[in-house]
mmCIF file as Biopython writes it, N, C-alpha, C and O atoms, coordinates in Angstrom:
data_model
#
loop_
_atom_site.group_PDB
_atom_site.id
_atom_site.type_symbol
_atom_site.label_atom_id
_atom_site.label_alt_id
_atom_site.label_comp_id
_atom_site.label_asym_id
_atom_site.label_entity_id
_atom_site.label_seq_id
_atom_site.pdbx_PDB_ins_code
_atom_site.Cartn_x
_atom_site.Cartn_y
_atom_site.Cartn_z
_atom_site.occupancy
_atom_site.B_iso_or_equiv
_atom_site.auth_seq_id
_atom_site.auth_asym_id
_atom_site.pdbx_PDB_model_num
ATOM 1   N N  . UNK A ? 1  ? 0.749   -1.094  -0.316  1.0 0.0 1  A 1 
ATOM 2   C CA . UNK A ? 1  ? -0.090  -0.417  0.022   1.0 0.0 1  A 1 
ATOM 3   C C  . UNK A ? 1  ? 0.622   1.190   0.278   1.0 0.0 1  A 1 
ATOM 4   O O  . UNK A ? 1  ? 1.012   1.492   1.405   1.0 0.0 1  A 1 
ATOM 5   N N  . UNK A ? 2  ? 0.738   2.158   -0.876  1.0 0.0 2  A 1 
ATOM 6   C CA . UNK A ? 2  ? 1.445   3.491   -0.882  1.0 0.0 2  A 1 
ATOM 7   C C  . UNK A ? 2  ? 0.432   4.442   -0.425  1.0 0.0 2  A 1 
ATOM 8   O O  . UNK A ? 2  ? -0.783  4.370   -0.615  1.0 0.0 2  A 1 
ATOM 9   N N  . UNK A ? 3  ? 1.251   5.566   0.357   1.0 0.0 3  A 1 
ATOM 10  C CA . UNK A ? 3  ? 0.075   6.392   0.792   1.0 0.0 3  A 1 
ATOM 11  C C  . UNK A ? 3  ? 0.205   7.757   -0.432  1.0 0.0 3  A 1 
ATOM 12  O O  . UNK A ? 3  ? 0.880   8.174   -1.373  1.0 0.0 3  A 1 
ATOM 13  N N  . UNK A ? 4  ? -1.061  8.047   0.462   1.0 0.0 4  A 1 
ATOM 14  C CA . UNK A ? 4  ? -0.887  8.975   -1.426  1.0 0.0 4  A 1 
ATOM 15  C C  . UNK A ? 4  ? -0.252  10.877  -0.949  1.0 0.0 4  A 1 
ATOM 16  O O  . UNK A ? 4  ? -0.709  11.920  -1.416  1.0 0.0 4  A 1 
ATOM 17  N N  . UNK A ? 5  ? 0.526   10.777  -0.239  1.0 0.0 5  A 1 
ATOM 18  C CA . UNK A ? 5  ? 2.182   11.461  -0.642  1.0 0.0 5  A 1 
ATOM 19  C C  . UNK A ? 5  ? 3.151   11.112  0.356   1.0 0.0 5  A 1 
ATOM 20  O O  . UNK A ? 5  ? 3.631   11.130  1.489   1.0 0.0 5  A 1 
ATOM 21  N N  . UNK A ? 6  ? 3.077   10.604  -1.503  1.0 0.0 6  A 1 
ATOM 22  C CA . UNK A ? 6  ? 4.100   8.616   -1.328  1.0 0.0 6  A 1 
ATOM 23  C C  . UNK A ? 6  ? 5.839   9.234   -1.142  1.0 0.0 6  A 1 
ATOM 24  O O  . UNK A ? 6  ? 6.673   8.414   -0.760  1.0 0.0 6  A 1 
ATOM 25  N N  . UNK A ? 7  ? 6.423   11.122  -1.520  1.0 0.0 7  A 1 
ATOM 26  C CA . UNK A ? 7  ? 7.538   10.886  -0.196  1.0 0.0 7  A 1 
ATOM 27  C C  . UNK A ? 7  ? 7.837   11.724  1.188   1.0 0.0 7  A 1 
ATOM 28  O O  . UNK A ? 7  ? 8.791   12.272  1.741   1.0 0.0 7  A 1 
ATOM 29  N N  . UNK A ? 8  ? 6.359   11.473  1.420   1.0 0.0 8  A 1 
ATOM 30  C CA . UNK A ? 8  ? 6.683   11.755  3.378   1.0 0.0 8  A 1 
ATOM 31  C C  . UNK A ? 8  ? 5.390   10.291  3.735   1.0 0.0 8  A 1 
ATOM 32  O O  . UNK A ? 8  ? 5.127   10.549  4.910   1.0 0.0 8  A 1 
ATOM 33  N N  . UNK A ? 9  ? 4.740   9.328   3.464   1.0 0.0 9  A 1 
ATOM 34  C CA . UNK A ? 9  ? 3.793   8.922   3.189   1.0 0.0 9  A 1 
ATOM 35  C C  . UNK A ? 9  ? 4.250   8.141   4.532   1.0 0.0 9  A 1 
ATOM 36  O O  . UNK A ? 9  ? 5.478   8.201   4.466   1.0 0.0 9  A 1 
ATOM 37  N N  . UNK A ? 10 ? 3.901   7.410   5.766   1.0 0.0 10 A 1 
ATOM 38  C CA . UNK A ? 10 ? 4.945   5.883   6.281   1.0 0.0 10 A 1 
ATOM 39  C C  . UNK A ? 10 ? 3.972   4.919   5.930   1.0 0.0 10 A 1 
ATOM 40  O O  . UNK A ? 10 ? 3.396   4.561   6.958   1.0 0.0 10 A 1 
ATOM 41  N N  . UNK A ? 11 ? 3.567   4.381   4.992   1.0 0.0 11 A 1 
ATOM 42  C CA . UNK A ? 11 ? 3.170   3.294   4.231   1.0 0.0 11 A 1 
ATOM 43  C C  . UNK A ? 11 ? 4.128   1.924   4.595   1.0 0.0 11 A 1 
ATOM 44  O O  . UNK A ? 11 ? 4.923   1.624   5.485   1.0 0.0 11 A 1 
ATOM 45  N N  . UNK A ? 12 ? 3.584   1.291   3.398   1.0 0.0 12 A 1 
ATOM 46  C CA . UNK A ? 12 ? 3.891   -0.349  3.553   1.0 0.0 12 A 1 
ATOM 47  C C  . UNK A ? 12 ? 5.090   0.009   2.606   1.0 0.0 12 A 1 
ATOM 48  O O  . UNK A ? 12 ? 4.937   -0.773  1.668   1.0 0.0 12 A 1 
ATOM 49  N N  . UNK A ? 13 ? 5.625   0.375   2.481   1.0 0.0 13 A 1 
ATOM 50  C CA . UNK A ? 13 ? 7.672   0.428   2.340   1.0 0.0 13 A 1 
ATOM 51  C C  . UNK A ? 13 ? 8.360   1.180   3.868   1.0 0.0 13 A 1 
ATOM 52  O O  . UNK A ? 13 ? 9.558   1.227   4.146   1.0 0.0 13 A 1 
ATOM 53  N N  . UNK A ? 14 ? 7.162   1.743   4.743   1.0 0.0 14 A 1 
ATOM 54  C CA . UNK A ? 14 ? 8.071   2.263   6.363   1.0 0.0 14 A 1 
ATOM 55  C C  . UNK A ? 14 ? 7.400   0.615   7.087   1.0 0.0 14 A 1 
ATOM 56  O O  . UNK A ? 14 ? 8.342   -0.119  7.389   1.0 0.0 14 A 1 
ATOM 57  N N  . UNK A ? 15 ? 6.526   0.219   7.273   1.0 0.0 15 A 1 
ATOM 58  C CA . UNK A ? 15 ? 6.438   -0.222  7.830   1.0 0.0 15 A 1 
ATOM 59  C C  . UNK A ? 15 ? 5.656   -2.282  8.259   1.0 0.0 15 A 1 
ATOM 60  O O  . UNK A ? 15 ? 5.167   -2.952  9.169   1.0 0.0 15 A 1 
ATOM 61  N N  . UNK A ? 16 ? 6.181   -2.376  6.441   1.0 0.0 16 A 1 
ATOM 62  C CA . UNK A ? 16 ? 6.132   -3.659  5.765   1.0 0.0 16 A 1 
ATOM 63  C C  . UNK A ? 16 ? 4.510   -4.029  4.736   1.0 0.0 16 A 1 
ATOM 64  O O  . UNK A ? 16 ? 3.757   -3.374  4.015   1.0 0.0 16 A 1 
ATOM 65  N N  . UNK A ? 17 ? 4.598   -5.304  5.174   1.0 0.0 17 A 1 
ATOM 66  C CA . UNK A ? 17 ? 3.487   -5.152  3.649   1.0 0.0 17 A 1 
ATOM 67  C C  . UNK A ? 17 ? 2.248   -6.116  5.024   1.0 0.0 17 A 1 
ATOM 68  O O  . UNK A ? 17 ? 2.294   -7.096  5.767   1.0 0.0 17 A 1 
ATOM 69  N N  . UNK A ? 18 ? 1.243   -4.955  4.624   1.0 0.0 18 A 1 
ATOM 70  C CA . UNK A ? 18 ? -0.342  -5.478  4.909   1.0 0.0 18 A 1 
ATOM 71  C C  . UNK A ? 18 ? -1.702  -7.406  4.431   1.0 0.0 18 A 1 
ATOM 72  O O  . UNK A ? 18 ? -2.536  -7.743  3.591   1.0 0.0 18 A 1 
ATOM 73  N N  . UNK A ? 19 ? -1.080  -7.931  5.558   1.0 0.0 19 A 1 
ATOM 74  C CA . UNK A ? 19 ? -1.832  -8.947  4.713   1.0 0.0 19 A 1 
ATOM 75  C C  . UNK A ? 19 ? -3.053  -9.617  4.814   1.0 0.0 19 A 1 
ATOM 76  O O  . UNK A ? 19 ? -3.822  -9.839  5.749   1.0 0.0 19 A 1 
ATOM 77  N N  . UNK A ? 20 ? -3.044  -9.892  3.601   1.0 0.0 20 A 1 
ATOM 78  C CA . UNK A ? 20 ? -4.680  -9.322  2.592   1.0 0.0 20 A 1 
ATOM 79  C C  . UNK A ? 20 ? -5.817  -9.574  3.444   1.0 0.0 20 A 1 
ATOM 80  O O  . UNK A ? 20 ? -6.962  -9.319  3.071   1.0 0.0 20 A 1 
ATOM 81  N N  . UNK A ? 21 ? -5.504  -10.140 4.744   1.0 0.0 21 A 1 
ATOM 82  C CA . UNK A ? 21 ? -7.372  -10.418 5.331   1.0 0.0 21 A 1 
ATOM 83  C C  . UNK A ? 21 ? -7.369  -8.988  6.522   1.0 0.0 21 A 1 
ATOM 84  O O  . UNK A ? 21 ? -8.287  -8.980  7.342   1.0 0.0 21 A 1 
ATOM 85  N N  . UNK A ? 22 ? -6.460  -7.977  6.561   1.0 0.0 22 A 1 
ATOM 86  C CA . UNK A ? 22 ? -6.472  -6.614  6.810   1.0 0.0 22 A 1 
ATOM 87  C C  . UNK A ? 22 ? -7.443  -5.895  5.693   1.0 0.0 22 A 1 
ATOM 88  O O  . UNK A ? 22 ? -8.591  -5.546  5.967   1.0 0.0 22 A 1 
ATOM 89  N N  . UNK A ? 23 ? -6.755  -5.693  4.221   1.0 0.0 23 A 1 
ATOM 90  C CA . UNK A ? 23 ? -7.645  -5.207  3.941   1.0 0.0 23 A 1 
ATOM 91  C C  . UNK A ? 23 ? -9.147  -4.906  3.737   1.0 0.0 23 A 1 
ATOM 92  O O  . UNK A ? 23 ? -9.725  -5.973  3.534   1.0 0.0 23 A 1 
ATOM 93  N N  . UNK A ? 24 ? -10.069 -3.770  3.713   1.0 0.0 24 A 1 
ATOM 94  C CA . UNK A ? 24 ? -10.798 -3.980  3.250   1.0 0.0 24 A 1 
ATOM 95  C C  . UNK A ? 24 ? -11.759 -3.123  2.041   1.0 0.0 24 A 1 
ATOM 96  O O  . UNK A ? 24 ? -11.205 -2.116  1.601   1.0 0.0 24 A 1 
ATOM 97  N N  . UNK A ? 25 ? -12.748 -3.352  1.636   1.0 0.0 25 A 1 
ATOM 98  C CA . UNK A ? 25 ? -12.839 -3.347  0.550   1.0 0.0 25 A 1 
ATOM 99  C C  . UNK A ? 25 ? -11.977 -3.386  -1.072  1.0 0.0 25 A 1 
ATOM 100 O O  . UNK A ? 25 ? -11.402 -4.467  -1.200  1.0 0.0 25 A 1 
ATOM 101 N N  . UNK A ? 26 ? -11.815 -2.600  -2.096  1.0 0.0 26 A 1 
ATOM 102 C CA . UNK A ? 26 ? -11.226 -3.034  -3.292  1.0 0.0 26 A 1 
ATOM 103 C C  . UNK A ? 26 ? -11.504 -1.331  -4.378  1.0 0.0 26 A 1 
ATOM 104 O O  . UNK A ? 26 ? -12.348 -0.495  -4.699  1.0 0.0 26 A 1 
ATOM 105 N N  . UNK A ? 27 ? -10.018 -1.744  -4.540  1.0 0.0 27 A 1 
ATOM 106 C CA . UNK A ? 27 ? -10.406 -0.738  -5.858  1.0 0.0 27 A 1 
ATOM 107 C C  . UNK A ? 27 ? -11.330 -1.005  -6.785  1.0 0.0 27 A 1 
ATOM 108 O O  . UNK A ? 27 ? -11.817 -2.134  -6.851  1.0 0.0 27 A 1 
ATOM 109 N N  . UNK A ? 28 ? -11.615 -0.248  -7.427  1.0 0.0 28 A 1 
ATOM 110 C CA . UNK A ? 28 ? -12.568 -0.536  -8.471  1.0 0.0 28 A 1 
ATOM 111 C C  . UNK A ? 28 ? -13.137 0.607   -9.772  1.0 0.0 28 A 1 
ATOM 112 O O  . UNK A ? 28 ? -14.155 0.689   -10.460 1.0 0.0 28 A 1 
ATOM 113 N N  . UNK A ? 29 ? -11.588 1.550   -9.618  1.0 0.0 29 A 1 
ATOM 114 C CA . UNK A ? 29 ? -11.767 2.386   -10.865 1.0 0.0 29 A 1 
ATOM 115 C C  . UNK A ? 29 ? -10.285 3.057   -10.998 1.0 0.0 29 A 1 
ATOM 116 O O  . UNK A ? 29 ? -9.529  3.171   -10.034 1.0 0.0 29 A 1 
ATOM 117 N N  . UNK A ? 30 ? -10.080 3.338   -11.863 1.0 0.0 30 A 1 
ATOM 118 C CA . UNK A ? 30 ? -8.519  4.314   -12.058 1.0 0.0 30 A 1 
ATOM 119 C C  . UNK A ? 30 ? -8.902  5.981   -12.264 1.0 0.0 30 A 1 
ATOM 120 O O  . UNK A ? 30 ? -9.549  6.651   -13.069 1.0 0.0 30 A 1 
ATOM 121 N N  . UNK A ? 31 ? -8.209  6.183   -11.205 1.0 0.0 31 A 1 
ATOM 122 C CA . UNK A ? 31 ? -8.086  7.770   -10.839 1.0 0.0 31 A 1 
ATOM 123 C C  . UNK A ? 31 ? -7.159  8.566   -12.018 1.0 0.0 31 A 1 
ATOM 124 O O  . UNK A ? 31 ? -7.670  9.487   -12.654 1.0 0.0 31 A 1 
ATOM 125 N N  . UNK A ? 32 ? -5.576  8.088   -12.295 1.0 0.0 32 A 1 
ATOM 126 C CA . UNK A ? 32 ? -5.255  8.912   -12.700 1.0 0.0 32 A 1 
ATOM 127 C C  . UNK A ? 32 ? -4.119  7.747   -13.339 1.0 0.0 32 A 1 
ATOM 128 O O  . UNK A ? 32 ? -3.628  6.950   -12.539 1.0 0.0 32 A 1 
ATOM 129 N N  . UNK A ? 33 ? -3.755  7.686   -14.688 1.0 0.0 33 A 1 
ATOM 130 C CA . UNK A ? 33 ? -2.723  6.867   -14.825 1.0 0.0 33 A 1 
ATOM 131 C C  . UNK A ? 33 ? -1.878  7.618   -16.904 1.0 0.0 33 A 1 
ATOM 132 O O  . UNK A ? 33 ? -2.235  8.202   -17.927 1.0 0.0 33 A 1 
ATOM 133 N N  . UNK A ? 34 ? -0.297  6.778   -16.050 1.0 0.0 34 A 1 
ATOM 134 C CA . UNK A ? 34 ? 0.834   7.366   -16.876 1.0 0.0 34 A 1 
ATOM 135 C C  . UNK A ? 34 ? 1.844   6.003   -17.651 1.0 0.0 34 A 1 
ATOM 136 O O  . UNK A ? 34 ? 2.428   4.934   -17.475 1.0 0.0 34 A 1 
ATOM 137 N N  . UNK A ? 35 ? 1.413   7.220   -18.729 1.0 0.0 35 A 1 
ATOM 138 C CA . UNK A ? 35 ? 2.831   6.351   -19.258 1.0 0.0 35 A 1 
ATOM 139 C C  . UNK A ? 35 ? 3.688   5.881   -19.159 1.0 0.0 35 A 1 
ATOM 140 O O  . UNK A ? 35 ? 4.267   5.869   -20.245 1.0 0.0 35 A 1 
ATOM 141 N N  . UNK A ? 36 ? 4.541   5.123   -17.973 1.0 0.0 36 A 1 
ATOM 142 C CA . UNK A ? 36 ? 6.507   5.214   -17.751 1.0 0.0 36 A 1 
ATOM 143 C C  . UNK A ? 36 ? 7.358   5.361   -18.877 1.0 0.0 36 A 1 
ATOM 144 O O  . UNK A ? 36 ? 8.381   6.046   -18.903 1.0 0.0 36 A 1 
ATOM 145 N N  . UNK A ? 37 ? 6.719   4.439   -20.149 1.0 0.0 37 A 1 
ATOM 146 C CA . UNK A ? 37 ? 7.626   4.051   -21.548 1.0 0.0 37 A 1 
ATOM 147 C C  . UNK A ? 37 ? 7.414   5.458   -22.489 1.0 0.0 37 A 1 
ATOM 148 O O  . UNK A ? 37 ? 7.665   5.547   -23.690 1.0 0.0 37 A 1 
ATOM 149 N N  . UNK A ? 38 ? 6.960   6.372   -21.735 1.0 0.0 38 A 1 
ATOM 150 C CA . UNK A ? 38 ? 6.855   7.881   -22.550 1.0 0.0 38 A 1 
ATOM 151 C C  . UNK A ? 38 ? 6.855   8.741   -22.606 1.0 0.0 38 A 1 
ATOM 152 O O  . UNK A ? 38 ? 6.414   9.542   -23.431 1.0 0.0 38 A 1 
ATOM 153 N N  . UNK A ? 39 ? 7.849   8.886   -20.872 1.0 0.0 39 A 1 
ATOM 154 C CA . UNK A ? 39 ? 8.475   10.214  -20.098 1.0 0.0 39 A 1 
ATOM 155 C C  . UNK A ? 39 ? 7.048   10.489  -19.833 1.0 0.0 39 A 1 
ATOM 156 O O  . UNK A ? 39 ? 6.559   11.366  -20.545 1.0 0.0 39 A 1 
ATOM 157 N N  . UNK A ? 40 ? 6.055   9.771   -18.716 1.0 0.0 40 A 1 
ATOM 158 C CA . UNK A ? 40 ? 5.134   9.549   -17.880 1.0 0.0 40 A 1 
ATOM 159 C C  . UNK A ? 40 ? 4.083   11.042  -18.056 1.0 0.0 40 A 1 
ATOM 160 O O  . UNK A ? 40 ? 3.886   12.058  -17.388 1.0 0.0 40 A 1 
ATOM 161 N N  . UNK A ? 41 ? 3.403   10.265  -19.834 1.0 0.0 41 A 1 
ATOM 162 C CA . UNK A ? 41 ? 2.488   11.391  -20.663 1.0 0.0 41 A 1 
ATOM 163 C C  . UNK A ? 41 ? 0.915   10.390  -20.119 1.0 0.0 41 A 1 
ATOM 164 O O  . UNK A ? 41 ? 0.608   9.260   -20.501 1.0 0.0 41 A 1 
ATOM 165 N N  . UNK A ? 42 ? 0.429   10.971  -19.485 1.0 0.0 42 A 1 
ATOM 166 C CA . UNK A ? 42 ? -1.059  10.713  -18.987 1.0 0.0 42 A 1 
ATOM 167 C C  . UNK A ? 42 ? -1.646  10.089  -20.054 1.0 0.0 42 A 1 
ATOM 168 O O  . UNK A ? 42 ? -1.623  10.422  -21.238 1.0 0.0 42 A 1 
ATOM 169 N N  . UNK A ? 43 ? -2.505  8.569   -19.201 1.0 0.0 43 A 1 
ATOM 170 C CA . UNK A ? 43 ? -3.546  7.792   -20.475 1.0 0.0 43 A 1 
ATOM 171 C C  . UNK A ? 43 ? -4.610  8.535   -19.585 1.0 0.0 43 A 1 
ATOM 172 O O  . UNK A ? 43 ? -4.852  8.595   -18.380 1.0 0.0 43 A 1 
ATOM 173 N N  . UNK A ? 44 ? -5.319  9.263   -21.150 1.0 0.0 44 A 1 
ATOM 174 C CA . UNK A ? 44 ? -6.306  10.152  -20.304 1.0 0.0 44 A 1 
ATOM 175 C C  . UNK A ? 44 ? -7.672  9.159   -20.767 1.0 0.0 44 A 1 
ATOM 176 O O  . UNK A ? 44 ? -8.857  9.477   -20.676 1.0 0.0 44 A 1 
ATOM 177 N N  . UNK A ? 45 ? -7.030  7.707   -21.351 1.0 0.0 45 A 1 
ATOM 178 C CA . UNK A ? 45 ? -8.353  6.834   -22.230 1.0 0.0 45 A 1 
ATOM 179 C C  . UNK A ? 45 ? -8.160  6.866   -20.748 1.0 0.0 45 A 1 
ATOM 180 O O  . UNK A ? 45 ? -8.132  8.016   -20.308 1.0 0.0 45 A 1 
ATOM 181 N N  . UNK A ? 46 ? -8.007  5.842   -19.782 1.0 0.0 46 A 1 
ATOM 182 C CA . UNK A ? 46 ? -7.417  5.159   -18.342 1.0 0.0 46 A 1 
ATOM 183 C C  . UNK A ? 46 ? -8.636  6.250   -17.240 1.0 0.0 46 A 1 
ATOM 184 O O  . UNK A ? 46 ? -9.589  5.809   -16.599 1.0 0.0 46 A 1 
ATOM 185 N N  . UNK A ? 47 ? -8.393  7.040   -17.288 1.0 0.0 47 A 1 
ATOM 186 C CA . UNK A ? 47 ? -8.625  7.577   -15.914 1.0 0.0 47 A 1 
ATOM 187 C C  . UNK A ? 47 ? -9.860  7.660   -15.858 1.0 0.0 47 A 1 
ATOM 188 O O  . UNK A ? 47 ? -10.487 8.000   -16.861 1.0 0.0 47 A 1 
ATOM 189 N N  . UNK A ? 48 ? -10.553 7.339   -14.558 1.0 0.0 48 A 1 
ATOM 190 C CA . UNK A ? 48 ? -11.704 6.867   -14.201 1.0 0.0 48 A 1 
ATOM 191 C C  . UNK A ? 48 ? -12.435 6.043   -14.514 1.0 0.0 48 A 1 
ATOM 192 O O  . UNK A ? 48 ? -13.635 6.089   -14.242 1.0 0.0 48 A 1 
ATOM 193 N N  . UNK A ? 49 ? -11.647 4.711   -15.427 1.0 0.0 49 A 1 
ATOM 194 C CA . UNK A ? 49 ? -12.252 3.706   -15.751 1.0 0.0 49 A 1 
ATOM 195 C C  . UNK A ? 49 ? -12.398 2.528   -15.041 1.0 0.0 49 A 1 
ATOM 196 O O  . UNK A ? 49 ? -11.296 2.079   -14.725 1.0 0.0 49 A 1 
ATOM 197 N N  . UNK A ? 50 ? -13.189 1.954   -14.722 1.0 0.0 50 A 1 
ATOM 198 C CA . UNK A ? 50 ? -13.662 0.666   -13.976 1.0 0.0 50 A 1 
ATOM 199 C C  . UNK A ? 50 ? -12.331 -0.374  -14.289 1.0 0.0 50 A 1 
ATOM 200 O O  . UNK A ? 50 ? -11.993 -0.409  -15.472 1.0 0.0 50 A 1 
ATOM 201 N N  . UNK A ? 51 ? -11.664 -1.099  -13.476 1.0 0.0 51 A 1 
ATOM 202 C CA . UNK A ? 51 ? -10.669 -2.143  -13.813 1.0 0.0 51 A 1 
ATOM 203 C C  . UNK A ? 51 ? -11.352 -3.211  -14.507 1.0 0.0 51 A 1 
ATOM 204 O O  . UNK A ? 51 ? -10.836 -4.045  -15.251 1.0 0.0 51 A 1 
ATOM 205 N N  . UNK A ? 52 ? -12.999 -3.054  -14.068 1.0 0.0 52 A 1 
ATOM 206 C CA . UNK A ? 52 ? -13.062 -4.717  -14.394 1.0 0.0 52 A 1 
ATOM 207 C C  . UNK A ? 52 ? -13.456 -4.283  -16.324 1.0 0.0 52 A 1 
ATOM 208 O O  . UNK A ? 52 ? -13.421 -5.237  -17.101 1.0 0.0 52 A 1 
ATOM 209 N N  . UNK A ? 53 ? -13.719 -3.187  -16.768 1.0 0.0 53 A 1 
ATOM 210 C CA . UNK A ? 53 ? -13.825 -2.470  -17.926 1.0 0.0 53 A 1 
ATOM 211 C C  . UNK A ? 53 ? -12.620 -2.925  -18.593 1.0 0.0 53 A 1 
ATOM 212 O O  . UNK A ? 53 ? -12.690 -3.629  -19.601 1.0 0.0 53 A 1 
ATOM 213 N N  . UNK A ? 54 ? -11.058 -2.405  -17.870 1.0 0.0 54 A 1 
ATOM 214 C CA . UNK A ? 54 ? -9.780  -2.506  -18.668 1.0 0.0 54 A 1 
ATOM 215 C C  . UNK A ? 54 ? -9.458  -3.914  -19.034 1.0 0.0 54 A 1 
ATOM 216 O O  . UNK A ? 54 ? -9.549  -4.799  -18.183 1.0 0.0 54 A 1 
ATOM 217 N N  . UNK A ? 55 ? -9.117  -4.149  -20.158 1.0 0.0 55 A 1 
ATOM 218 C CA . UNK A ? 55 ? -8.861  -4.770  -20.641 1.0 0.0 55 A 1 
ATOM 219 C C  . UNK A ? 55 ? -7.067  -4.674  -21.199 1.0 0.0 55 A 1 
ATOM 220 O O  . UNK A ? 55 ? -6.798  -5.784  -21.657 1.0 0.0 55 A 1 
ATOM 221 N N  . UNK A ? 56 ? -6.007  -3.871  -21.280 1.0 0.0 56 A 1 
ATOM 222 C CA . UNK A ? 56 ? -5.281  -3.166  -21.724 1.0 0.0 56 A 1 
ATOM 223 C C  . UNK A ? 56 ? -5.539  -2.437  -23.776 1.0 0.0 56 A 1 
ATOM 224 O O  . UNK A ? 56 ? -4.727  -2.521  -24.698 1.0 0.0 56 A 1 
ATOM 225 N N  . UNK A ? 57 ? -6.602  -1.964  -23.782 1.0 0.0 57 A 1 
ATOM 226 C CA . UNK A ? 57 ? -7.038  -1.889  -24.790 1.0 0.0 57 A 1 
ATOM 227 C C  . UNK A ? 57 ? -7.877  -0.778  -24.915 1.0 0.0 57 A 1 
ATOM 228 O O  . UNK A ? 57 ? -8.127  -0.174  -23.872 1.0 0.0 57 A 1 
ATOM 229 N N  . UNK A ? 58 ? -8.469  -0.291  -26.177 1.0 0.0 58 A 1 
ATOM 230 C CA . UNK A ? 58 ? -9.638  1.029   -25.725 1.0 0.0 58 A 1 
ATOM 231 C C  . UNK A ? 58 ? -10.988 0.210   -24.949 1.0 0.0 58 A 1 
ATOM 232 O O  . UNK A ? 58 ? -10.988 -0.996  -24.704 1.0 0.0 58 A 1 
ATOM 233 N N  . UNK A ? 59 ? -11.667 0.781   -24.760 1.0 0.0 59 A 1 
ATOM 234 C CA . UNK A ? 59 ? -12.788 0.848   -23.856 1.0 0.0 59 A 1 
ATOM 235 C C  . UNK A ? 59 ? -13.943 1.373   -24.363 1.0 0.0 59 A 1 
ATOM 236 O O  . UNK A ? 59 ? -14.007 2.594   -24.503 1.0 0.0 59 A 1 
ATOM 237 N N  . UNK A ? 60 ? -14.933 0.631   -24.685 1.0 0.0 60 A 1 
ATOM 238 C CA . UNK A ? 60 ? -16.574 1.727   -25.043 1.0 0.0 60 A 1 
ATOM 239 C C  . UNK A ? 60 ? -16.825 2.115   -23.327 1.0 0.0 60 A 1 
ATOM 240 O O  . UNK A ? 60 ? -16.721 1.545   -22.241 1.0 0.0 60 A 1 
ATOM 241 N N  . UNK A ? 61 ? -17.131 3.162   -23.749 1.0 0.0 61 A 1 
ATOM 242 C CA . UNK A ? 61 ? -18.064 4.438   -23.140 1.0 0.0 61 A 1 
ATOM 243 C C  . UNK A ? 61 ? -19.175 3.660   -21.464 1.0 0.0 61 A 1 
ATOM 244 O O  . UNK A ? 61 ? -19.935 2.700   -21.331 1.0 0.0 61 A 1 
ATOM 245 N N  . UNK A ? 62 ? -18.942 4.147   -21.048 1.0 0.0 62 A 1 
ATOM 246 C CA . UNK A ? 62 ? -20.032 4.115   -19.760 1.0 0.0 62 A 1 
ATOM 247 C C  . UNK A ? 62 ? -21.029 4.100   -19.980 1.0 0.0 62 A 1 
ATOM 248 O O  . UNK A ? 62 ? -21.861 4.077   -19.074 1.0 0.0 62 A 1 
#
């Protein structure tokens, strides 16, 4: 788990892994996405997409 303030968060890099049974809820949407292979350019087609819909290619709109 990463905190939302990555450089100043005491997250999993600080206290270790969180056991799966301690996690509640689940991620459902992609908030923001960037292409690390293309100088961190935003991938606008992924913004706000549901994980269930994302298969690595174009997705029909909701």
